[in-house]
Each structure stands twice: as C-alpha cells, then as structure tokens.
Backbone as JSON, one array per atom type, in Angstrom:
{
  "sequence": "MLVLAHISDLHLDGSERATERVERVRDRLWELPGRVDALLVTGDIADHGAETEYEEVARILGDAPFPVLTCPGNHDSRAPYRKALLGQPPADGPVNSVRVFDDTAVLMCDSSIPGQDEGALDEETYDWIEATLDGLGGERRALLAFHHPPVALHHPLPDSYRLREPERLAELLGRRPEIAGLIVGHAHTPAASVFAGRPLTVGPGVTWTLRLPWEGERIADRDAPVGFAFHVLDDAGRLTSHFRVVM",
  "N": [[0.85, -1.19, 0.0], [0.56, 2.19, -0.87], [0.97, 5.42, 0.45], [0.35, 8.74, -0.07], [0.9, 12.1, 0.82], [-0.52, 15.16, -0.27], [-0.1, 18.32, -1.66], [-0.82, 21.44, -3.3], [-0.34, 24.21, -5.56], [1.07, 26.37, -4.15], [2.1, 28.93, -4.52], [4.21, 30.58, -3.59], [5.52, 33.72, -2.86], [7.21, 35.38, -1.53], [5.8, 36.82, 0.31], [4.51, 37.39, 3.63], [2.05, 36.21, 4.17], [1.78, 34.06, 2.26], [3.97, 32.46, 2.94], [3.36, 31.77, 5.6], [1.05, 30.18, 5.27], [2.0, 27.97, 3.83], [3.89, 27.01, 5.65], [2.19, 26.32, 7.7], [0.71, 24.08, 6.75], [2.89, 22.45, 6.26], [3.87, 22.04, 8.91], [1.78, 20.53, 10.0], [1.91, 18.18, 8.46], [4.53, 17.28, 8.93], [4.33, 16.58, 11.56], [2.79, 14.32, 11.7], [1.67, 11.38, 13.33], [1.87, 8.88, 12.19], [3.74, 7.48, 9.5], [3.84, 8.75, 6.22], [4.41, 7.81, 2.76], [5.45, 9.66, 0.94], [5.54, 13.16, 0.08], [3.63, 14.82, -2.26], [3.78, 17.44, -4.57], [1.97, 19.36, -6.64], [2.66, 21.48, -8.56], [2.68, 25.06, -9.51], [4.33, 26.08, -7.57], [6.02, 28.21, -7.04], [5.16, 31.7, -7.3], [5.94, 33.65, -9.14], [7.93, 32.4, -10.49], [10.52, 32.92, -9.68], [13.96, 32.65, -8.71], [14.52, 33.1, -6.01], [12.08, 32.46, -4.84], [11.95, 29.69, -5.16], [14.11, 29.01, -3.6], [13.03, 29.6, -1.14], [11.02, 27.65, -1.0], [12.64, 25.37, -0.9], [13.82, 25.79, 1.57], [11.6, 25.67, 3.33], [10.49, 23.12, 2.91], [12.65, 21.49, 3.06], [13.54, 19.84, 5.16], [12.02, 17.57, 5.26], [10.48, 14.6, 6.58], [10.14, 12.55, 4.83], [10.27, 11.58, 1.33], [10.05, 14.32, -1.0], [8.11, 15.01, -3.7], [7.92, 16.64, -6.77], [6.32, 18.6, -9.36], [6.14, 20.9, -12.14], [4.04, 23.88, -12.5], [1.93, 26.25, -14.27], [2.75, 28.74, -13.29], [5.33, 28.34, -12.67], [8.88, 28.38, -13.41], [11.14, 26.86, -15.49], [14.06, 26.79, -15.54], [15.09, 28.25, -13.15], [13.64, 26.72, -11.3], [14.79, 24.16, -11.58], [17.44, 24.8, -10.78], [17.35, 26.04, -8.14], [15.54, 24.56, -6.63], [15.76, 21.81, -7.25], [18.47, 21.46, -7.39], [19.89, 21.15, -9.75], [21.59, 21.65, -12.95], [20.59, 24.66, -14.57], [18.02, 24.53, -17.0], [15.86, 24.57, -19.88], [14.1, 22.63, -20.78], [11.34, 20.23, -20.44], [10.46, 19.34, -17.09], [10.65, 16.37, -15.87], [10.22, 13.54, -13.76], [10.74, 10.51, -11.86], [9.71, 8.45, -9.18], [10.32, 5.49, -7.61], [8.64, 3.18, -5.72], [8.06, 0.32, -3.58], [6.17, -1.36, -5.01], [5.06, 0.4, -6.73], [5.2, 3.12, -9.01], [5.65, 6.61, -9.12], [5.07, 9.01, -11.41], [6.15, 12.15, -12.1], [5.07, 14.63, -14.04], [5.69, 17.19, -16.45], [3.46, 19.54, -17.23], [3.48, 22.13, -18.01], [3.48, 25.03, -20.14], [5.82, 27.13, -21.22], [5.34, 30.52, -20.48], [2.6, 30.5, -20.82], [-0.79, 29.95, -19.61], [-2.45, 27.72, -19.92], [-2.16, 24.11, -20.25], [-0.02, 21.38, -21.4], [1.06, 18.14, -22.28], [4.02, 17.56, -23.72], [5.74, 16.33, -26.7], [8.22, 15.3, -25.94], [7.72, 14.72, -23.26], [5.64, 12.79, -23.41], [7.08, 10.76, -24.71], [8.93, 10.25, -22.71], [7.27, 9.3, -20.64], [6.33, 6.9, -21.8], [8.81, 5.52, -22.17], [9.67, 5.33, -19.53], [7.66, 3.77, -18.31], [7.96, 1.47, -19.87], [10.51, 0.74, -19.01], [9.95, -0.08, -16.46], [8.75, -2.42, -16.89], [6.08, -3.18, -16.77], [5.48, -4.33, -14.38], [4.99, -2.93, -12.09], [2.48, -0.9, -10.57], [1.43, 2.38, -11.6], [1.26, 5.87, -10.95], [0.25, 8.9, -12.4], [1.29, 12.19, -12.1], [0.63, 15.58, -12.51], [0.15, 19.06, -13.43], [-2.13, 20.38, -14.73], [-5.59, 19.83, -14.98], [-7.19, 17.35, -17.02], [-9.87, 17.39, -17.51], [-13.13, 18.98, -17.47], [-13.97, 21.13, -14.77], [-16.1, 22.59, -14.1], [-16.05, 25.3, -13.6], [-15.51, 28.5, -14.93], [-12.91, 29.61, -14.82], [-10.63, 27.68, -14.17], [-11.38, 25.9, -16.18], [-10.82, 27.22, -18.48], [-8.14, 26.99, -18.81], [-7.11, 24.39, -19.02], [-5.7, 21.06, -19.59], [-4.32, 20.63, -22.79], [-5.35, 18.74, -25.68], [-6.61, 16.33, -24.49], [-7.47, 13.91, -25.45], [-5.25, 12.56, -26.42], [-3.88, 11.86, -24.1], [-5.82, 10.17, -23.04], [-5.72, 8.11, -24.9], [-3.17, 7.1, -24.36], [-3.61, 6.1, -21.76], [-5.41, 4.1, -22.38], [-3.75, 2.19, -23.48], [-2.12, 1.5, -21.45], [-2.51, -0.27, -18.91], [-1.32, -0.4, -16.43], [-1.3, 2.1, -15.28], [-2.72, 3.52, -12.59], [-4.09, 5.77, -11.74], [-4.65, 9.38, -11.79], [-3.21, 12.39, -10.6], [-3.63, 15.73, -9.9], [-3.39, 19.38, -9.94], [-3.83, 22.87, -9.9], [-6.53, 23.89, -10.07], [-7.32, 24.85, -7.6], [-9.24, 23.79, -5.95], [-10.49, 21.12, -4.04], [-11.22, 18.1, -5.59], [-12.84, 15.32, -7.19], [-12.85, 13.07, -9.88], [-13.33, 11.24, -12.95], [-11.26, 10.05, -15.52], [-10.92, 8.82, -18.69], [-11.6, 6.33, -17.74], [-10.08, 6.07, -15.43], [-9.4, 6.92, -12.0], [-9.35, 10.36, -11.1], [-7.87, 12.84, -9.25], [-8.07, 16.04, -7.84], [-6.01, 18.28, -6.24], [-6.45, 20.44, -3.38], [-5.87, 24.03, -3.29], [-3.11, 25.53, -1.67], [-2.73, 28.28, -1.34], [-5.18, 29.76, -1.85], [-8.73, 29.12, -2.03], [-10.86, 28.03, -4.62], [-14.0, 29.42, -5.35], [-16.97, 28.04, -6.34], [-19.34, 28.57, -9.08], [-21.98, 28.58, -8.02], [-21.52, 29.28, -5.44], [-21.2, 31.95, -5.11], [-20.23, 35.26, -6.31], [-17.6, 36.03, -5.87], [-14.44, 34.89, -6.73], [-12.0, 33.88, -5.59], [-11.46, 32.5, -2.49], [-9.8, 33.7, -0.06], [-9.71, 33.41, 2.62], [-10.28, 30.86, 3.29], [-9.46, 27.78, 4.96], [-6.19, 26.22, 4.9], [-5.69, 23.56, 2.62], [-5.16, 20.02, 2.13], [-4.37, 16.71, 0.89], [-4.69, 13.14, 1.35], [-3.64, 10.37, -0.43], [-4.34, 7.05, -1.11], [-3.09, 4.2, -2.46], [-4.07, 1.06, -2.78], [-3.43, -2.48, -2.2], [-5.01, -3.75, -4.03], [-4.98, -2.1, -6.16], [-6.63, 0.08, -6.09], [-7.39, 3.5, -5.95], [-7.78, 5.77, -3.39], [-8.91, 8.8, -2.01], [-8.47, 11.2, 0.54], [-9.5, 14.2, 2.07], [-8.26, 17.05, 3.84], [-8.24, 19.87, 6.1], [-6.33, 22.61, 7.41], [-6.58, 24.58, 10.06]],
  "CA": [[0.0, 0.0, 0.0], [1.28, 3.46, -0.96], [0.26, 6.56, 1.01], [0.93, 10.02, -0.45], [0.31, 13.39, 1.16], [-0.57, 15.94, -1.52], [-0.42, 19.74, -1.64], [-0.7, 22.03, -4.63], [-0.58, 25.65, -5.73], [1.59, 27.1, -2.99], [2.25, 30.32, -4.97], [5.12, 31.34, -2.72], [5.89, 34.98, -3.53], [7.96, 36.21, -0.6], [4.93, 37.5, 1.27], [4.31, 36.72, 4.91], [0.85, 35.38, 4.09], [2.04, 32.82, 1.53], [4.9, 31.66, 3.74], [2.65, 31.23, 6.78], [0.13, 29.12, 4.87], [2.78, 26.78, 3.5], [4.47, 26.49, 6.88], [1.12, 25.73, 8.5], [0.46, 22.71, 6.3], [4.13, 21.73, 6.51], [3.93, 21.61, 10.31], [0.81, 19.44, 10.21], [2.39, 16.94, 7.83], [5.75, 16.82, 9.58], [4.0, 16.09, 12.9], [1.92, 13.15, 11.64], [2.19, 10.28, 14.15], [2.19, 7.76, 11.3], [4.56, 7.91, 8.38], [3.4, 8.6, 4.83], [5.54, 7.42, 1.92], [6.02, 10.82, 0.27], [4.71, 14.35, -0.14], [3.53, 15.18, -3.66], [3.46, 18.85, -4.76], [1.61, 19.36, -8.06], [2.83, 22.68, -9.37], [2.51, 26.44, -9.04], [5.07, 26.11, -6.31], [6.35, 29.63, -6.96], [4.14, 32.55, -7.92], [6.51, 34.37, -10.28], [9.01, 31.62, -11.07], [11.8, 33.53, -9.33], [14.88, 31.76, -8.01], [14.37, 33.28, -4.57], [10.88, 31.74, -4.41], [12.3, 28.27, -5.04], [14.97, 28.89, -2.43], [12.16, 29.55, 0.03], [10.41, 26.32, -1.0], [13.65, 24.43, -0.43], [13.98, 26.0, 3.01], [10.42, 25.24, 4.08], [10.24, 21.68, 2.76], [13.92, 20.78, 2.94], [13.81, 18.87, 6.23], [10.89, 16.63, 5.28], [10.81, 13.26, 7.07], [9.83, 11.63, 3.76], [10.61, 12.21, 0.05], [9.17, 15.36, -1.55], [8.03, 14.83, -5.15], [7.35, 17.87, -7.32], [6.22, 18.84, -10.8], [5.88, 22.33, -12.33], [2.77, 24.41, -12.98], [2.05, 27.36, -15.22], [3.44, 29.86, -12.67], [6.72, 27.96, -12.43], [9.86, 28.63, -14.47], [11.91, 25.62, -15.45], [15.48, 26.92, -15.22], [15.29, 28.48, -11.71], [13.08, 25.56, -10.6], [15.84, 23.14, -11.56], [18.64, 25.24, -10.07], [17.18, 26.35, -6.73], [14.72, 23.57, -5.92], [16.24, 20.46, -7.49], [19.92, 21.41, -7.34], [20.36, 20.69, -11.05], [21.93, 22.74, -13.85], [19.39, 25.27, -15.16], [17.71, 24.15, -18.38], [14.5, 24.98, -20.22], [13.27, 21.51, -21.2], [10.36, 19.79, -19.44], [10.98, 18.78, -15.84], [9.97, 15.11, -15.6], [10.99, 12.68, -12.87], [10.01, 9.34, -11.39], [10.1, 7.87, -7.9], [9.85, 4.1, -7.57], [8.46, 2.59, -4.4], [8.16, -1.14, -3.67], [5.4, -1.93, -6.12], [4.39, 1.51, -7.41], [6.01, 4.24, -9.48], [4.96, 7.89, -9.26], [5.67, 9.79, -12.49], [5.85, 13.57, -12.0], [5.16, 15.07, -15.43], [5.64, 18.63, -16.65], [2.39, 19.94, -18.16], [3.55, 23.57, -18.23], [3.9, 25.61, -21.42], [6.43, 28.39, -20.8], [4.69, 31.76, -20.89], [1.15, 30.35, -21.01], [-1.5, 29.43, -18.45], [-2.97, 26.38, -20.17], [-1.13, 23.09, -20.14], [0.13, 20.34, -22.4], [2.14, 17.17, -22.19], [4.61, 17.67, -25.04], [6.23, 15.09, -27.29], [9.3, 14.78, -25.09], [7.14, 14.16, -22.04], [4.98, 11.53, -23.75], [8.13, 9.76, -24.94], [9.5, 9.91, -21.4], [6.31, 8.44, -19.93], [6.36, 5.57, -22.43], [10.09, 4.86, -21.88], [9.72, 5.03, -18.1], [6.79, 2.62, -18.06], [8.61, 0.31, -20.47], [11.62, 0.35, -18.16], [9.41, -0.75, -15.27], [8.37, -3.76, -17.32], [4.67, -3.51, -16.51], [5.37, -5.09, -13.13], [4.57, -2.02, -11.02], [1.45, 0.08, -10.85], [1.97, 3.73, -11.75], [0.41, 7.05, -10.83], [0.73, 10.07, -13.13], [1.03, 13.45, -11.43], [0.96, 16.77, -13.28], [-0.53, 20.24, -12.88], [-3.36, 20.82, -15.37], [-6.61, 18.79, -15.14], [-7.62, 17.09, -18.4], [-11.33, 17.36, -17.55], [-13.82, 20.18, -17.0], [-14.29, 21.15, -13.35], [-17.35, 23.32, -13.98], [-15.83, 26.71, -13.28], [-14.9, 29.04, -16.15], [-11.49, 29.95, -14.7], [-9.75, 26.54, -14.48], [-11.77, 25.24, -17.42], [-10.24, 27.97, -19.59], [-6.7, 26.76, -18.87], [-6.85, 22.99, -18.67], [-4.73, 20.36, -20.41], [-4.63, 20.49, -24.21], [-5.37, 17.41, -26.31], [-6.82, 15.26, -23.52], [-7.68, 12.63, -26.12], [-3.98, 11.85, -26.53], [-3.65, 11.24, -22.8], [-6.77, 9.05, -22.93], [-5.2, 7.02, -25.72], [-2.08, 6.5, -23.59], [-4.19, 5.31, -20.67], [-6.01, 2.91, -22.97], [-2.7, 1.21, -23.77], [-1.27, 1.32, -20.27], [-3.35, -0.64, -17.77], [-0.62, -0.26, -15.15], [-1.55, 3.43, -14.71], [-3.86, 3.33, -11.69], [-4.83, 6.99, -11.52], [-4.05, 10.66, -12.11], [-3.26, 13.34, -9.5], [-3.34, 17.03, -10.5], [-3.66, 20.57, -9.13], [-4.2, 23.97, -10.78], [-7.88, 24.44, -9.95], [-7.51, 25.44, -6.27], [-10.43, 23.22, -5.31], [-10.42, 19.68, -3.95], [-12.24, 17.52, -6.47], [-12.61, 13.95, -7.65], [-13.55, 12.78, -11.12], [-12.84, 10.08, -13.68], [-10.79, 10.38, -16.86], [-10.57, 7.62, -19.47], [-11.8, 5.15, -16.9], [-9.2, 6.06, -14.27], [-9.7, 7.98, -11.04], [-8.6, 11.6, -11.19], [-8.04, 13.64, -8.04], [-7.54, 17.4, -7.9], [-5.65, 18.73, -4.91], [-6.82, 21.82, -3.01], [-4.79, 25.01, -3.34], [-2.66, 26.04, -0.38], [-2.79, 29.75, -1.26], [-6.58, 30.14, -1.71], [-9.69, 28.12, -2.51], [-11.79, 28.47, -5.66], [-15.44, 29.39, -5.07], [-17.68, 27.6, -7.53], [-20.32, 29.58, -9.48], [-23.16, 28.61, -7.16], [-21.12, 29.72, -4.11], [-21.14, 33.39, -5.08], [-19.5, 35.9, -7.39], [-16.17, 36.14, -5.55], [-13.78, 33.68, -7.22], [-10.96, 33.38, -4.69], [-11.7, 32.59, -1.05], [-8.47, 33.78, 0.55], [-9.85, 33.13, 4.04], [-10.51, 29.44, 3.49], [-8.31, 27.14, 5.58], [-5.26, 25.51, 4.02], [-6.13, 22.2, 2.36], [-4.25, 19.01, 1.58], [-5.02, 15.42, 0.67], [-3.99, 11.87, 1.45], [-4.02, 9.41, -1.45], [-3.95, 5.69, -0.77], [-3.18, 3.19, -3.52], [-4.0, -0.16, -2.0], [-2.87, -3.66, -2.87], [-5.9, -4.12, -5.12], [-4.85, -1.11, -7.22], [-7.69, 1.08, -5.96], [-6.93, 4.78, -5.44], [-8.73, 6.43, -2.5], [-8.4, 10.11, -1.59], [-9.06, 11.83, 1.72], [-9.15, 15.62, 2.09], [-8.16, 17.64, 5.16], [-7.92, 21.29, 6.19], [-5.53, 23.04, 8.55], [-7.13, 25.87, 10.49]],
  "C": [[0.88, 1.24, 0.0], [0.4, 4.57, -0.41], [1.02, 7.84, 0.65], [0.17, 11.15, 0.23], [0.42, 14.27, -0.08], [-0.94, 17.38, -1.22], [-0.21, 20.3, -3.04], [-0.86, 23.53, -4.55], [-0.21, 26.45, -4.48], [1.71, 28.59, -3.3], [3.09, 31.15, -4.0], [5.65, 32.55, -3.47], [6.7, 35.9, -2.64], [7.12, 36.93, 0.43], [4.79, 36.69, 2.55], [3.11, 35.78, 4.86], [1.13, 34.04, 3.42], [2.95, 31.9, 2.34], [4.18, 31.0, 4.91], [1.74, 30.08, 6.4], [0.88, 27.84, 4.51], [3.39, 26.17, 4.76], [3.42, 25.82, 7.77], [0.83, 24.3, 8.06], [1.71, 21.86, 6.45], [4.18, 21.18, 7.93], [2.97, 20.47, 10.58], [1.36, 18.13, 9.65], [3.63, 16.4, 8.53], [5.45, 16.18, 10.95], [3.08, 14.87, 12.88], [2.5, 12.01, 12.5], [2.52, 9.04, 13.35], [2.89, 8.28, 10.07], [3.83, 7.72, 7.05], [4.63, 8.3, 3.98], [6.2, 8.61, 1.23], [5.02, 11.96, 0.31], [4.78, 14.7, -1.61], [3.06, 16.63, -3.77], [3.23, 19.08, -6.25], [1.55, 20.76, -8.66], [2.34, 23.99, -8.79], [3.12, 26.57, -7.65], [5.51, 27.54, -6.02], [5.26, 30.43, -7.66], [4.67, 33.25, -9.17], [7.63, 33.59, -10.95], [10.39, 32.16, -10.77], [12.66, 32.55, -8.54], [14.73, 31.88, -6.5], [13.13, 32.57, -4.02], [11.16, 30.25, -4.25], [13.26, 28.03, -3.88], [14.14, 28.83, -1.16], [11.46, 28.19, 0.12], [11.4, 25.3, -0.43], [13.88, 24.57, 1.07], [12.82, 25.42, 3.79], [10.26, 23.72, 4.06], [11.51, 20.84, 2.84], [14.19, 19.76, 4.01], [12.69, 17.85, 6.36], [11.32, 15.25, 5.79], [10.5, 12.16, 6.05], [10.19, 12.3, 2.44], [9.58, 13.26, -0.34], [9.26, 15.27, -3.07], [7.34, 16.05, -5.74], [7.24, 17.81, -8.83], [5.81, 20.3, -11.0], [4.43, 22.63, -12.74], [3.01, 25.61, -13.87], [2.71, 28.6, -14.62], [4.93, 29.57, -12.46], [7.58, 28.24, -13.65], [10.92, 27.55, -14.39], [13.36, 25.79, -15.02], [15.72, 27.22, -13.74], [14.71, 27.36, -10.85], [14.14, 24.47, -10.46], [17.0, 23.56, -10.65], [18.41, 25.31, -8.56], [16.41, 25.29, -5.96], [15.3, 22.16, -6.06], [17.76, 20.33, -7.42], [20.55, 20.89, -8.62], [20.81, 21.89, -11.88], [20.67, 23.33, -14.46], [19.24, 24.88, -16.62], [16.24, 24.4, -18.61], [13.6, 23.85, -20.7], [12.3, 21.09, -20.11], [11.01, 19.09, -18.26], [10.15, 17.54, -15.5], [10.84, 14.25, -14.69], [10.11, 11.54, -12.38], [10.58, 8.92, -10.04], [9.48, 6.49, -7.82], [9.8, 3.65, -6.12], [8.43, 1.06, -4.58], [7.44, -1.7, -4.87], [4.67, -0.86, -6.92], [5.42, 2.55, -7.84], [5.13, 5.48, -9.58], [5.73, 8.7, -10.29], [5.22, 11.23, -12.37], [6.12, 14.19, -13.37], [5.0, 16.58, -15.52], [4.58, 18.97, -17.69], [2.43, 21.44, -18.44], [3.96, 23.9, -19.66], [4.51, 26.96, -21.07], [5.71, 29.61, -21.38], [3.19, 31.67, -21.08], [0.52, 29.74, -19.76], [-2.07, 28.04, -18.68], [-1.82, 25.39, -20.2], [-1.12, 22.12, -21.3], [1.23, 19.4, -21.96], [2.77, 17.12, -23.58], [5.19, 16.33, -25.5], [7.32, 14.47, -26.43], [8.74, 14.11, -23.84], [6.4, 12.86, -22.32], [6.0, 10.43, -24.0], [8.75, 9.31, -23.63], [8.56, 9.0, -20.61], [6.38, 7.02, -20.49], [7.66, 4.83, -22.06], [10.18, 4.47, -20.41], [8.87, 3.81, -17.77], [7.37, 1.36, -18.68], [9.73, -0.19, -19.58], [11.18, -0.35, -16.89], [8.86, -2.13, -15.61], [6.93, -4.14, -17.07], [4.44, -4.23, -15.21], [4.92, -4.23, -11.96], [3.39, -1.18, -11.49], [2.09, 1.46, -10.92], [0.87, 4.75, -11.51], [1.06, 8.16, -11.65], [0.33, 11.32, -12.37], [1.48, 14.59, -12.34], [0.05, 17.89, -12.82], [-1.94, 20.45, -13.42], [-4.38, 19.68, -15.5], [-6.97, 18.59, -16.61], [-9.13, 17.07, -18.57], [-11.88, 18.71, -17.1], [-14.16, 20.03, -15.52], [-15.46, 22.09, -13.05], [-17.19, 24.69, -13.32], [-15.09, 27.32, -14.46], [-13.41, 29.35, -16.03], [-10.59, 28.75, -14.97], [-10.11, 25.86, -15.79], [-11.23, 25.97, -18.65], [-8.77, 27.62, -19.81], [-6.37, 25.32, -18.5], [-5.86, 22.36, -19.66], [-5.21, 20.27, -21.86], [-4.62, 19.02, -24.63], [-5.55, 16.27, -25.3], [-7.04, 13.9, -24.18], [-6.38, 11.86, -26.29], [-3.62, 11.17, -25.2], [-4.58, 10.05, -22.61], [-6.28, 7.85, -23.74], [-4.04, 6.31, -25.02], [-2.62, 5.61, -22.48], [-4.82, 4.03, -21.2], [-5.0, 1.8, -23.25], [-1.89, 0.83, -22.55], [-2.12, 0.98, -19.04], [-2.65, -0.51, -16.43], [-0.8, 1.11, -14.52], [-2.85, 3.37, -13.91], [-4.67, 4.6, -11.47], [-3.99, 8.22, -11.84], [-4.26, 11.61, -10.93], [-2.8, 14.69, -10.04], [-3.62, 18.15, -9.5], [-4.35, 21.63, -9.95], [-5.53, 24.65, -10.46], [-8.18, 25.06, -8.59], [-8.8, 24.96, -5.61], [-10.26, 21.72, -5.21], [-11.55, 19.06, -4.75], [-11.84, 16.1, -6.83], [-13.45, 13.71, -8.89], [-12.98, 11.48, -11.7], [-12.39, 10.56, -15.05], [-10.33, 9.1, -17.54], [-10.62, 6.37, -18.61], [-10.91, 5.05, -15.69], [-9.6, 7.16, -13.3], [-8.78, 9.17, -11.24], [-8.92, 12.44, -9.97], [-7.36, 14.98, -8.21], [-7.25, 17.86, -6.48], [-6.12, 20.14, -4.63], [-5.61, 22.74, -3.11], [-4.4, 25.45, -1.93], [-2.92, 27.54, -0.26], [-4.2, 30.29, -1.1], [-7.46, 29.06, -2.34], [-10.64, 28.73, -3.53], [-13.23, 28.36, -5.17], [-16.16, 29.06, -6.37], [-18.83, 28.57, -7.85], [-21.52, 29.69, -8.56], [-22.81, 29.01, -5.71], [-21.0, 31.25, -4.01], [-20.23, 33.95, -6.16], [-18.0, 35.97, -7.12], [-15.48, 34.83, -5.89], [-12.86, 33.08, -6.17], [-11.35, 33.59, -3.24], [-10.34, 32.53, -0.36], [-8.51, 33.5, 2.05], [-10.1, 31.65, 4.32], [-9.28, 28.8, 4.13], [-7.43, 26.43, 4.54], [-5.72, 24.06, 3.86], [-5.0, 21.31, 1.87], [-5.01, 17.7, 1.45], [-4.09, 14.28, 1.05], [-4.52, 10.97, 0.34], [-3.47, 8.04, -1.07], [-4.16, 4.79, -1.99], [-2.98, 1.85, -2.86], [-3.51, -1.34, -2.84], [-3.75, -4.17, -4.0], [-5.8, -3.15, -6.29], [-5.91, -0.03, -7.2], [-7.13, 2.34, -5.32], [-8.04, 5.45, -4.65], [-8.11, 7.73, -2.01], [-9.2, 10.64, -0.41], [-8.58, 13.27, 1.78], [-9.21, 16.15, 3.52], [-7.94, 19.14, 5.04], [-7.11, 21.53, 7.44], [-5.99, 24.44, 8.91], [-6.0, 26.81, 10.92]]
}
C-alpha cells in the first residue's frame, strides 16, 4: 500500500501570508504520528518563477521526514526551478521525474507551457512516460502526477486553462493498464472525477480556494483554511483520496 500526502498551488511569492500558509500545512504533515511514503506537490510552487521563491520552498520543505516529489505548474519557471529547488543545472526543457516505491512508481510530469497558463504534455514528455513505463516492465502500478486537469471542473477559470489534447492522454491510458490513476492541481479546489476510466483527483490550493459559481461571485476565497489530501493506492490497485484542512 502506498500513502501520499498531496499539496498544490503554494504560490510562494515572498509575502508573509504565503509563507505562513505553506508552513502551516508543513507543520501538520511533519508532525503526523504515522509515516506517509512521500509528499507530492503538483505545481505552481512559486508565484513568479523567481529563483528566490524556489529557495524559500527548499527552506520550508527541505527537512521533510519523507521524500518530496514535485512537478511544475504554469506559474513555475523551469530553469530556476531546476537550479534552486532540485539542485540541477538550469535548463528549459520539461521537468519530468520518477520515484519508484516497492510496487508503485509515481511519475511527475511537466504539463507547463512556458509563458502560457494552459497546459500540455509535449512530445518529449509523452516519450519519457512511455520509456519510463517500459523500463518498469509492466510489473509495477503507476500514478501520473501533473498540474493541469484534463477534464472540466465546472468553473470558467480553471476550465479555460486545462490540459490540451486530452484525447492523446486518454489514448495513452487505454494502452497502459498499469496506470492506476491521475493526481493534478491547478484548480484550487479539492475535487474527484474520472478520466478515461481512471480515477482523477484534484488537490486543493494552499494559497486560496476556488469558489464555484453557485457559491457566489467572488472567485478566490483567501480566508478558506489551508487544504491538503492523502491518497492511498492499496494492494488491489484502488486509489482512494481523503481531504483535510488546517485551520
């Protein structure tokens, strides 16, 4: 059984407010009496893509008692992300990585398009997903994590900037039964759906929560408590998600 804690859309910008909200959820996760296998962070880690913002992320999350897995969002910038957060040489290509656990692999995919708000998995990333799954030999289940949801979430803001060409992702899933589910962010609202027959979970935003159209005209609820999720992939290959808030 794999247990992931999940946060998304930190939007660290050097402000006291953003830092406090990230540190609040950090403290809750670090103090868990039971150990989770990893913390997954699905993009928009920085607000402006500045190197100093990633340095702050590294400071806040750097002493985690478990692995921290990240992928970029549309607010992130690949070169400073690599340099300050991952400790890698700065480069502008997609930031893709994989973490293999006992019987499960988590693929962190880059769905960002530099300079744009909508998302896409580009040719290099699709080739990387295929090669990574081939290298695992079909013997491990896999979870795909990226930033942009491939489905409508019934709010005009995130639905205007979702993943391009979702049919190509659906075709990949149709050929890859080892992919047990998809975990994304971007929408700032905890949500659960299905895509191409697989469970899809959207993580809540740390910085603010999206108010849906029937909740009122104000889009961003900046007073909502910080949210996070636990995802459990059990031995039967079933993905279950639990949502929590930190007051």
